[in-house]
mmCIF file of the C-alpha atoms, coordinates in Angstrom:
data_MODEL
# 
_entry.id   MODEL 
# 
loop_
_atom_site.group_PDB 
_atom_site.id 
_atom_site.type_symbol 
_atom_site.label_atom_id 
_atom_site.label_alt_id 
_atom_site.label_comp_id 
_atom_site.label_asym_id 
_atom_site.label_entity_id 
_atom_site.label_seq_id 
_atom_site.pdbx_PDB_ins_code 
_atom_site.Cartn_x 
_atom_site.Cartn_y 
_atom_site.Cartn_z 
_atom_site.occupancy 
_atom_site.B_iso_or_equiv 
_atom_site.pdbx_formal_charge 
_atom_site.auth_seq_id 
_atom_site.auth_comp_id 
_atom_site.auth_asym_id 
_atom_site.auth_atom_id 
_atom_site.pdbx_PDB_model_num 
ATOM 1   C CA . MET A 1 1   ? -27.378 2.035    -5.583  1.00 0.00 ? 1   MET A CA 1 
ATOM 2   C CA . GLY A 1 2   ? -25.128 -0.355   -3.198  1.00 0.00 ? 2   GLY A CA 1 
ATOM 3   C CA . LEU A 1 3   ? -28.181 -2.181   -1.272  1.00 0.00 ? 3   LEU A CA 1 
ATOM 4   C CA . ARG A 1 4   ? -29.485 -3.412   -4.997  1.00 0.00 ? 4   ARG A CA 1 
ATOM 5   C CA . LYS A 1 5   ? -26.004 -4.434   -5.415  1.00 0.00 ? 5   LYS A CA 1 
ATOM 6   C CA . GLU A 1 6   ? -25.654 -6.514   -2.293  1.00 0.00 ? 6   GLU A CA 1 
ATOM 7   C CA . ILE A 1 7   ? -29.310 -7.917   -2.971  1.00 0.00 ? 7   ILE A CA 1 
ATOM 8   C CA . LYS A 1 8   ? -28.124 -9.238   -6.156  1.00 0.00 ? 8   LYS A CA 1 
ATOM 9   C CA . MET A 1 9   ? -24.930 -10.711  -5.143  1.00 0.00 ? 9   MET A CA 1 
ATOM 10  C CA . THR A 1 10  ? -26.783 -12.953  -2.304  1.00 0.00 ? 10  THR A CA 1 
ATOM 11  C CA . THR A 1 11  ? -29.613 -14.202  -4.864  1.00 0.00 ? 11  THR A CA 1 
ATOM 12  C CA . ASP A 1 12  ? -26.938 -14.804  -7.507  1.00 0.00 ? 12  ASP A CA 1 
ATOM 13  C CA . LEU A 1 13  ? -25.839 -18.538  -8.482  1.00 0.00 ? 13  LEU A CA 1 
ATOM 14  C CA . ILE A 1 14  ? -22.176 -19.392  -7.520  1.00 0.00 ? 14  ILE A CA 1 
ATOM 15  C CA . SER A 1 15  ? -20.282 -22.533  -8.072  1.00 0.00 ? 15  SER A CA 1 
ATOM 16  C CA . GLN A 1 16  ? -20.007 -25.126  -5.343  1.00 0.00 ? 16  GLN A CA 1 
ATOM 17  C CA . ARG A 1 17  ? -16.195 -24.120  -5.078  1.00 0.00 ? 17  ARG A CA 1 
ATOM 18  C CA . GLU A 1 18  ? -16.895 -20.390  -4.404  1.00 0.00 ? 18  GLU A CA 1 
ATOM 19  C CA . PHE A 1 19  ? -19.791 -21.341  -1.969  1.00 0.00 ? 19  PHE A CA 1 
ATOM 20  C CA . ALA A 1 20  ? -17.293 -23.557  0.110   1.00 0.00 ? 20  ALA A CA 1 
ATOM 21  C CA . LYS A 1 21  ? -15.164 -20.779  -0.430  1.00 0.00 ? 21  LYS A CA 1 
ATOM 22  C CA . ARG A 1 22  ? -17.520 -18.240  1.089   1.00 0.00 ? 22  ARG A CA 1 
ATOM 23  C CA . ILE A 1 23  ? -18.671 -20.533  4.179   1.00 0.00 ? 23  ILE A CA 1 
ATOM 24  C CA . GLY A 1 24  ? -15.286 -21.433  5.268   1.00 0.00 ? 24  GLY A CA 1 
ATOM 25  C CA . VAL A 1 25  ? -15.461 -25.546  4.273   1.00 0.00 ? 25  VAL A CA 1 
ATOM 26  C CA . ASP A 1 26  ? -14.040 -28.127  1.820   1.00 0.00 ? 26  ASP A CA 1 
ATOM 27  C CA . GLU A 1 27  ? -15.552 -28.088  -1.660  1.00 0.00 ? 27  GLU A CA 1 
ATOM 28  C CA . ARG A 1 28  ? -15.576 -31.804  -0.859  1.00 0.00 ? 28  ARG A CA 1 
ATOM 29  C CA . LYS A 1 29  ? -17.874 -31.876  2.016   1.00 0.00 ? 29  LYS A CA 1 
ATOM 30  C CA . VAL A 1 30  ? -20.365 -29.274  -0.150  1.00 0.00 ? 30  VAL A CA 1 
ATOM 31  C CA . ARG A 1 31  ? -20.464 -31.801  -3.080  1.00 0.00 ? 31  ARG A CA 1 
ATOM 32  C CA . TYR A 1 32  ? -21.003 -34.563  -0.258  1.00 0.00 ? 32  TYR A CA 1 
ATOM 33  C CA . PHE A 1 33  ? -24.005 -32.738  1.433   1.00 0.00 ? 33  PHE A CA 1 
ATOM 34  C CA . ILE A 1 34  ? -25.536 -32.169  -2.506  1.00 0.00 ? 34  ILE A CA 1 
ATOM 35  C CA . GLY A 1 35  ? -25.400 -35.404  -3.598  1.00 0.00 ? 35  GLY A CA 1 
ATOM 36  C CA . LYS A 1 36  ? -26.949 -37.065  -0.463  1.00 0.00 ? 36  LYS A CA 1 
ATOM 37  C CA . GLY A 1 37  ? -29.603 -34.541  -1.320  1.00 0.00 ? 37  GLY A CA 1 
ATOM 38  C CA . LYS A 1 38  ? -29.149 -32.704  2.028   1.00 0.00 ? 38  LYS A CA 1 
ATOM 39  C CA . LEU A 1 39  ? -28.621 -29.432  0.183   1.00 0.00 ? 39  LEU A CA 1 
ATOM 40  C CA . SER A 1 40  ? -31.902 -29.414  -2.364  1.00 0.00 ? 40  SER A CA 1 
ATOM 41  C CA . LYS A 1 41  ? -33.389 -25.823  -1.809  1.00 0.00 ? 41  LYS A CA 1 
ATOM 42  C CA . CYS A 1 42  ? -30.618 -23.387  -3.103  1.00 0.00 ? 42  CYS A CA 1 
ATOM 43  C CA . VAL A 1 43  ? -29.346 -26.023  -5.430  1.00 0.00 ? 43  VAL A CA 1 
ATOM 44  C CA . LYS A 1 44  ? -30.213 -25.296  -9.632  1.00 0.00 ? 44  LYS A CA 1 
ATOM 45  C CA . TYR A 1 45  ? -28.584 -27.240  -12.219 1.00 0.00 ? 45  TYR A CA 1 
ATOM 46  C CA . ASP A 1 46  ? -27.346 -25.490  -15.307 1.00 0.00 ? 46  ASP A CA 1 
ATOM 47  C CA . GLU A 1 47  ? -27.819 -26.518  -19.089 1.00 0.00 ? 47  GLU A CA 1 
ATOM 48  C CA . LYS A 1 48  ? -24.346 -28.431  -18.607 1.00 0.00 ? 48  LYS A CA 1 
ATOM 49  C CA . GLY A 1 49  ? -25.486 -30.555  -15.365 1.00 0.00 ? 49  GLY A CA 1 
ATOM 50  C CA . LYS A 1 50  ? -23.551 -28.766  -12.978 1.00 0.00 ? 50  LYS A CA 1 
ATOM 51  C CA . PRO A 1 51  ? -25.194 -27.755  -9.922  1.00 0.00 ? 51  PRO A CA 1 
ATOM 52  C CA . GLN A 1 52  ? -25.356 -23.707  -9.214  1.00 0.00 ? 52  GLN A CA 1 
ATOM 53  C CA . ILE A 1 53  ? -26.149 -22.752  -5.466  1.00 0.00 ? 53  ILE A CA 1 
ATOM 54  C CA . SER A 1 54  ? -28.021 -19.740  -4.180  1.00 0.00 ? 54  SER A CA 1 
ATOM 55  C CA . TYR A 1 55  ? -26.032 -18.267  -1.863  1.00 0.00 ? 55  TYR A CA 1 
ATOM 56  C CA . ALA A 1 56  ? -28.631 -16.794  0.735   1.00 0.00 ? 56  ALA A CA 1 
ATOM 57  C CA . ILE A 1 57  ? -30.713 -20.379  0.707   1.00 0.00 ? 57  ILE A CA 1 
ATOM 58  C CA . GLY A 1 58  ? -28.278 -21.928  0.753   1.00 0.00 ? 58  GLY A CA 1 
ATOM 59  C CA . ILE A 1 59  ? -26.702 -20.429  4.447   1.00 0.00 ? 59  ILE A CA 1 
ATOM 60  C CA . GLU A 1 60  ? -29.674 -21.230  5.964   1.00 0.00 ? 60  GLU A CA 1 
ATOM 61  C CA . GLU A 1 61  ? -29.927 -24.643  4.301   1.00 0.00 ? 61  GLU A CA 1 
ATOM 62  C CA . ALA A 1 62  ? -26.820 -25.781  5.370   1.00 0.00 ? 62  ALA A CA 1 
ATOM 63  C CA . GLU A 1 63  ? -26.946 -24.180  8.802   1.00 0.00 ? 63  GLU A CA 1 
ATOM 64  C CA . SER A 1 64  ? -29.766 -26.557  9.170   1.00 0.00 ? 64  SER A CA 1 
ATOM 65  C CA . VAL A 1 65  ? -28.571 -29.613  8.206   1.00 0.00 ? 65  VAL A CA 1 
ATOM 66  C CA . GLY A 1 66  ? -25.420 -28.884  10.094  1.00 0.00 ? 66  GLY A CA 1 
ATOM 67  C CA . LEU A 1 67  ? -22.602 -27.897  7.389   1.00 0.00 ? 67  LEU A CA 1 
ATOM 68  C CA . ILE A 1 68  ? -22.121 -25.152  9.150   1.00 0.00 ? 68  ILE A CA 1 
ATOM 69  C CA . LYS A 1 69  ? -22.493 -23.470  12.583  1.00 0.00 ? 69  LYS A CA 1 
ATOM 70  C CA . VAL A 1 70  ? -23.325 -19.838  12.896  1.00 0.00 ? 70  VAL A CA 1 
ATOM 71  C CA . LYS A 1 71  ? -21.284 -18.723  15.829  1.00 0.00 ? 71  LYS A CA 1 
ATOM 72  C CA . SER A 1 72  ? -23.917 -17.262  18.321  1.00 0.00 ? 72  SER A CA 1 
ATOM 73  C CA . THR A 1 73  ? -24.116 -13.465  18.818  1.00 0.00 ? 73  THR A CA 1 
ATOM 74  C CA . LYS A 1 74  ? -25.332 -13.444  22.247  1.00 0.00 ? 74  LYS A CA 1 
ATOM 75  C CA . PRO A 1 75  ? -23.109 -11.812  24.989  1.00 0.00 ? 75  PRO A CA 1 
ATOM 76  C CA . VAL A 1 76  ? -22.081 -14.180  27.823  1.00 0.00 ? 76  VAL A CA 1 
ATOM 77  C CA . LYS A 1 77  ? -22.224 -12.920  31.398  1.00 0.00 ? 77  LYS A CA 1 
ATOM 78  C CA . ALA A 1 78  ? -19.350 -13.413  33.617  1.00 0.00 ? 78  ALA A CA 1 
ATOM 79  C CA . VAL A 1 79  ? -20.223 -14.724  36.667  1.00 0.00 ? 79  VAL A CA 1 
ATOM 80  C CA . LYS A 1 80  ? -18.198 -13.533  39.690  1.00 0.00 ? 80  LYS A CA 1 
ATOM 81  C CA . PRO A 1 81  ? -17.156 -16.391  42.429  1.00 0.00 ? 81  PRO A CA 1 
ATOM 82  C CA . ALA A 1 82  ? -19.103 -15.344  45.801  1.00 0.00 ? 82  ALA A CA 1 
ATOM 83  C CA . LYS A 1 83  ? -16.726 -14.141  48.793  1.00 0.00 ? 83  LYS A CA 1 
ATOM 84  C CA . VAL A 1 84  ? -16.572 -16.740  51.406  1.00 0.00 ? 84  VAL A CA 1 
ATOM 85  C CA . GLU A 1 85  ? -14.428 -14.901  53.984  1.00 0.00 ? 85  GLU A CA 1 
ATOM 86  C CA . SER A 1 86  ? -15.666 -12.294  55.915  1.00 0.00 ? 86  SER A CA 1 
ATOM 87  C CA . LYS A 1 87  ? -13.124 -9.441   56.727  1.00 0.00 ? 87  LYS A CA 1 
ATOM 88  C CA . ASP A 1 88  ? -14.659 -9.694   60.271  1.00 0.00 ? 88  ASP A CA 1 
ATOM 89  C CA . GLU A 1 89  ? -13.150 -13.229  60.828  1.00 0.00 ? 89  GLU A CA 1 
ATOM 90  C CA . PRO A 1 90  ? -10.142 -13.847  62.858  1.00 0.00 ? 90  PRO A CA 1 
ATOM 91  C CA . VAL A 1 91  ? -6.995  -14.860  61.063  1.00 0.00 ? 91  VAL A CA 1 
ATOM 92  C CA . LEU A 1 92  ? -4.502  -17.241  62.384  1.00 0.00 ? 92  LEU A CA 1 
ATOM 93  C CA . GLU A 1 93  ? -0.517  -16.199  61.364  1.00 0.00 ? 93  GLU A CA 1 
ATOM 94  C CA . PHE A 1 94  ? 1.976   -18.590  61.239  1.00 0.00 ? 94  PHE A CA 1 
ATOM 95  C CA . ALA A 1 95  ? 5.996   -18.766  61.209  1.00 0.00 ? 95  ALA A CA 1 
ATOM 96  C CA . ASP A 1 96  ? 6.475   -19.352  57.788  1.00 0.00 ? 96  ASP A CA 1 
ATOM 97  C CA . GLY A 1 97  ? 4.311   -15.996  56.875  1.00 0.00 ? 97  GLY A CA 1 
ATOM 98  C CA . SER A 1 98  ? 0.797   -18.158  55.807  1.00 0.00 ? 98  SER A CA 1 
ATOM 99  C CA . ASN A 1 99  ? -2.471  -17.715  57.104  1.00 0.00 ? 99  ASN A CA 1 
ATOM 100 C CA . LEU A 1 100 ? -5.459  -19.036  57.604  1.00 0.00 ? 100 LEU A CA 1 
ATOM 101 C CA . PRO A 1 101 ? -8.926  -18.379  58.636  1.00 0.00 ? 101 PRO A CA 1 
ATOM 102 C CA . TYR A 1 102 ? -9.899  -19.225  62.610  1.00 0.00 ? 102 TYR A CA 1 
ATOM 103 C CA . ASN A 1 103 ? -12.574 -20.811  61.251  1.00 0.00 ? 103 ASN A CA 1 
ATOM 104 C CA . GLU A 1 104 ? -10.563 -22.991  58.249  1.00 0.00 ? 104 GLU A CA 1 
ATOM 105 C CA . ALA A 1 105 ? -8.401  -23.746  61.061  1.00 0.00 ? 105 ALA A CA 1 
ATOM 106 C CA . ILE A 1 106 ? -10.743 -25.283  63.642  1.00 0.00 ? 106 ILE A CA 1 
ATOM 107 C CA . ARG A 1 107 ? -12.428 -27.508  60.822  1.00 0.00 ? 107 ARG A CA 1 
ATOM 108 C CA . LYS A 1 108 ? -8.647  -28.894  59.548  1.00 0.00 ? 108 LYS A CA 1 
ATOM 109 C CA . LYS A 1 109 ? -8.109  -29.751  63.129  1.00 0.00 ? 109 LYS A CA 1 
ATOM 110 C CA . GLU A 1 110 ? -11.673 -31.484  63.927  1.00 0.00 ? 110 GLU A CA 1 
ATOM 111 C CA . ASN A 1 111 ? -11.314 -33.436  60.585  1.00 0.00 ? 111 ASN A CA 1 
ATOM 112 C CA . TYR A 1 112 ? -7.229  -34.608  62.138  1.00 0.00 ? 112 TYR A CA 1 
ATOM 113 C CA . ILE A 1 113 ? -8.802  -35.877  65.508  1.00 0.00 ? 113 ILE A CA 1 
ATOM 114 C CA . ALA A 1 114 ? -11.559 -37.564  63.928  1.00 0.00 ? 114 ALA A CA 1 
ATOM 115 C CA . LYS A 1 115 ? -9.193  -39.713  61.250  1.00 0.00 ? 115 LYS A CA 1 
ATOM 116 C CA . LEU A 1 116 ? -6.982  -40.037  64.529  1.00 0.00 ? 116 LEU A CA 1 
ATOM 117 C CA . LYS A 1 117 ? -9.984  -41.317  66.215  1.00 0.00 ? 117 LYS A CA 1 
ATOM 118 C CA . GLU A 1 118 ? -11.246 -43.516  63.528  1.00 0.00 ? 118 GLU A CA 1 
ATOM 119 C CA . LEU A 1 119 ? -7.409  -45.412  63.329  1.00 0.00 ? 119 LEU A CA 1 
ATOM 120 C CA . GLU A 1 120 ? -7.681  -45.823  66.953  1.00 0.00 ? 120 GLU A CA 1 
ATOM 121 C CA . PHE A 1 121 ? -10.659 -47.933  66.793  1.00 0.00 ? 121 PHE A CA 1 
ATOM 122 C CA . LYS A 1 122 ? -9.815  -49.735  63.919  1.00 0.00 ? 122 LYS A CA 1 
ATOM 123 C CA . LYS A 1 123 ? -6.713  -50.578  65.640  1.00 0.00 ? 123 LYS A CA 1 
ATOM 124 C CA . LEU A 1 124 ? -9.120  -51.603  68.759  1.00 0.00 ? 124 LEU A CA 1 
ATOM 125 C CA . GLU A 1 125 ? -11.347 -53.599  66.280  1.00 0.00 ? 125 GLU A CA 1 
ATOM 126 C CA . GLY A 1 126 ? -8.627  -55.490  64.638  1.00 0.00 ? 126 GLY A CA 1 
ATOM 127 C CA . GLU A 1 127 ? -9.034  -53.910  61.010  1.00 0.00 ? 127 GLU A CA 1 
ATOM 128 C CA . LEU A 1 128 ? -5.745  -52.148  61.249  1.00 0.00 ? 128 LEU A CA 1 
ATOM 129 C CA . VAL A 1 129 ? -2.519  -53.726  62.501  1.00 0.00 ? 129 VAL A CA 1 
ATOM 130 C CA . VAL A 1 130 ? 0.885   -52.018  62.937  1.00 0.00 ? 130 VAL A CA 1 
ATOM 131 C CA . ARG A 1 131 ? 3.085   -53.205  60.180  1.00 0.00 ? 131 ARG A CA 1 
ATOM 132 C CA . GLU A 1 132 ? 5.896   -54.005  62.233  1.00 0.00 ? 132 GLU A CA 1 
ATOM 133 C CA . ILE A 1 133 ? 4.353   -56.398  64.418  1.00 0.00 ? 133 ILE A CA 1 
ATOM 134 C CA . VAL A 1 134 ? 2.939   -57.976  60.989  1.00 0.00 ? 134 VAL A CA 1 
ATOM 135 C CA . PHE A 1 135 ? 6.435   -57.913  59.587  1.00 0.00 ? 135 PHE A CA 1 
ATOM 136 C CA . SER A 1 136 ? 7.933   -59.562  63.087  1.00 0.00 ? 136 SER A CA 1 
ATOM 137 C CA . GLN A 1 137 ? 5.172   -62.698  63.111  1.00 0.00 ? 137 GLN A CA 1 
ATOM 138 C CA . LEU A 1 138 ? 5.869   -63.492  59.545  1.00 0.00 ? 138 LEU A CA 1 
ATOM 139 C CA . PHE A 1 139 ? 9.426   -63.841  60.187  1.00 0.00 ? 139 PHE A CA 1 
ATOM 140 C CA . ASP A 1 140 ? 8.859   -65.906  63.387  1.00 0.00 ? 140 ASP A CA 1 
ATOM 141 C CA . PHE A 1 141 ? 6.288   -67.954  61.401  1.00 0.00 ? 141 PHE A CA 1 
ATOM 142 C CA . HIS A 1 142 ? 8.552   -68.925  58.594  1.00 0.00 ? 142 HIS A CA 1 
ATOM 143 C CA . LYS A 1 143 ? 11.324  -69.375  61.565  1.00 0.00 ? 143 LYS A CA 1 
ATOM 144 C CA . LEU A 1 144 ? 8.732   -72.437  62.877  1.00 0.00 ? 144 LEU A CA 1 
ATOM 145 C CA . ILE A 1 145 ? 7.965   -73.785  59.545  1.00 0.00 ? 145 ILE A CA 1 
ATOM 146 C CA . LYS A 1 146 ? 11.659  -74.129  58.945  1.00 0.00 ? 146 LYS A CA 1 
ATOM 147 C CA . ASN A 1 147 ? 12.459  -75.751  62.161  1.00 0.00 ? 147 ASN A CA 1 
ATOM 148 C CA . ASN A 1 148 ? 9.447   -78.266  62.237  1.00 0.00 ? 148 ASN A CA 1 
ATOM 149 C CA . LEU A 1 149 ? 9.938   -79.520  58.198  1.00 0.00 ? 149 LEU A CA 1 
ATOM 150 C CA . LEU A 1 150 ? 14.008  -79.393  58.720  1.00 0.00 ? 150 LEU A CA 1 
ATOM 151 C CA . ALA A 1 151 ? 13.199  -81.758  61.938  1.00 0.00 ? 151 ALA A CA 1 
ATOM 152 C CA . ILE A 1 152 ? 11.578  -84.254  60.209  1.00 0.00 ? 152 ILE A CA 1 
ATOM 153 C CA . PRO A 1 153 ? 14.645  -86.289  58.713  1.00 0.00 ? 153 PRO A CA 1 
ATOM 154 C CA . ASP A 1 154 ? 15.810  -86.759  62.277  1.00 0.00 ? 154 ASP A CA 1 
ATOM 155 C CA . ARG A 1 155 ? 12.456  -88.133  63.917  1.00 0.00 ? 155 ARG A CA 1 
ATOM 156 C CA . ILE A 1 156 ? 12.186  -90.429  60.898  1.00 0.00 ? 156 ILE A CA 1 
ATOM 157 C CA . THR A 1 157 ? 15.348  -91.403  59.665  1.00 0.00 ? 157 THR A CA 1 
ATOM 158 C CA . ASP A 1 158 ? 15.841  -94.474  61.486  1.00 0.00 ? 158 ASP A CA 1 
ATOM 159 C CA . ASP A 1 159 ? 12.114  -95.739  60.544  1.00 0.00 ? 159 ASP A CA 1 
ATOM 160 C CA . LEU A 1 160 ? 13.362  -94.937  56.711  1.00 0.00 ? 160 LEU A CA 1 
ATOM 161 C CA . MET A 1 161 ? 16.267  -97.107  57.209  1.00 0.00 ? 161 MET A CA 1 
ATOM 162 C CA . ALA A 1 162 ? 14.537  -100.236 58.382  1.00 0.00 ? 162 ALA A CA 1 
ATOM 163 C CA . LEU A 1 163 ? 12.395  -100.605 55.017  1.00 0.00 ? 163 LEU A CA 1 
ATOM 164 C CA . THR A 1 164 ? 12.850  -102.064 52.238  1.00 0.00 ? 164 THR A CA 1 
ATOM 165 C CA . ASP A 1 165 ? 9.929   -101.616 50.266  1.00 0.00 ? 165 ASP A CA 1 
ATOM 166 C CA . ARG A 1 166 ? 10.050  -98.394  48.340  1.00 0.00 ? 166 ARG A CA 1 
ATOM 167 C CA . ASN A 1 167 ? 6.330   -97.786  48.548  1.00 0.00 ? 167 ASN A CA 1 
ATOM 168 C CA . GLU A 1 168 ? 6.102   -98.247  52.459  1.00 0.00 ? 168 GLU A CA 1 
ATOM 169 C CA . PHE A 1 169 ? 9.696   -95.407  52.330  1.00 0.00 ? 169 PHE A CA 1 
ATOM 170 C CA . TYR A 1 170 ? 7.431   -93.533  50.145  1.00 0.00 ? 170 TYR A CA 1 
ATOM 171 C CA . LYS A 1 171 ? 4.496   -93.400  52.393  1.00 0.00 ? 171 LYS A CA 1 
ATOM 172 C CA . LEU A 1 172 ? 6.303   -93.128  55.549  1.00 0.00 ? 172 LEU A CA 1 
ATOM 173 C CA . LEU A 1 173 ? 7.860   -89.799  54.333  1.00 0.00 ? 173 LEU A CA 1 
ATOM 174 C CA . TYR A 1 174 ? 5.032   -88.263  52.777  1.00 0.00 ? 174 TYR A CA 1 
ATOM 175 C CA . ASP A 1 175 ? 2.550   -89.258  55.798  1.00 0.00 ? 175 ASP A CA 1 
ATOM 176 C CA . SER A 1 176 ? 5.340   -87.604  58.106  1.00 0.00 ? 176 SER A CA 1 
ATOM 177 C CA . ILE A 1 177 ? 5.505   -83.879  55.954  1.00 0.00 ? 177 ILE A CA 1 
ATOM 178 C CA . ALA A 1 178 ? 1.462   -83.978  55.461  1.00 0.00 ? 178 ALA A CA 1 
ATOM 179 C CA . ASN A 1 179 ? 1.219   -84.306  59.480  1.00 0.00 ? 179 ASN A CA 1 
ATOM 180 C CA . GLU A 1 180 ? 3.337   -81.602  60.244  1.00 0.00 ? 180 GLU A CA 1 
ATOM 181 C CA . LEU A 1 181 ? 2.086   -79.275  57.513  1.00 0.00 ? 181 LEU A CA 1 
ATOM 182 C CA . GLU A 1 182 ? -1.156  -80.231  59.165  1.00 0.00 ? 182 GLU A CA 1 
ATOM 183 C CA . PHE A 1 183 ? 0.011   -79.414  62.417  1.00 0.00 ? 183 PHE A CA 1 
ATOM 184 C CA . LEU A 1 184 ? 1.317   -75.905  61.552  1.00 0.00 ? 184 LEU A CA 1 
ATOM 185 C CA . SER A 1 185 ? -2.298  -74.866  59.368  1.00 0.00 ? 185 SER A CA 1 
ATOM 186 C CA . ASP A 1 186 ? -3.698  -74.821  62.888  1.00 0.00 ? 186 ASP A CA 1 
ATOM 187 C CA . VAL A 1 187 ? -3.507  -71.835  64.676  1.00 0.00 ? 187 VAL A CA 1 
ATOM 188 C CA . ASN A 1 188 ? -4.020  -73.262  68.105  1.00 0.00 ? 188 ASN A CA 1 
ATOM 189 C CA . ASN A 1 189 ? -0.765  -75.148  67.490  1.00 0.00 ? 189 ASN A CA 1 
ATOM 190 C CA . VAL A 1 190 ? 1.133   -72.116  66.327  1.00 0.00 ? 190 VAL A CA 1 
ATOM 191 C CA . ASN A 1 191 ? 2.487   -70.156  69.215  1.00 0.00 ? 191 ASN A CA 1 
ATOM 192 C CA . LEU A 1 192 ? 3.963   -66.579  68.345  1.00 0.00 ? 192 LEU A CA 1 
ATOM 193 C CA . LYS A 1 193 ? 5.367   -64.291  70.383  1.00 0.00 ? 193 LYS A CA 1 
ATOM 194 C CA . ASP A 1 194 ? 2.966   -61.073  70.787  1.00 0.00 ? 194 ASP A CA 1 
ATOM 195 C CA . ASP A 1 195 ? 4.422   -57.795  70.753  1.00 0.00 ? 195 ASP A CA 1 
# 
């Protein structure tokens, strides 16, 4: 009798609300899928035009159209990580209580030496420079620019005083500054001390 009752329950028609409740989704979603025609095989309409859903057919159709997702009952195998270290491998012990496999310590040392050699090579090639030297040279270059620009008035004051035309005055001042800047922009003229 119990089996017949269960079969009867699965073939009975139920309301949208009851179907939504049984499959665990919002009733509005069920209405939307029915309205779009995505749930058509399981839907029957009663005399008043209200949709009734066959639960057994509705489950399959809801799964096929993506309304619900059935959880996989397939067990997932746990993967054990492979053991990397060998028990016979020597281990270096440090004063702080930590230890490191010997091969790992050798690899780290070789990486460190390789990085040092790469830095030395870049320094020799001119790709890498010492920050303090760069800052020192920038400071020296700043002083040189400042001193050369401040020396312009001493050089041209007498010439400026002799001029009565504003345009000539402007041209002499402008040309003096432009010549000084052009002189400073030529690397061969700038002599900075090397450290």
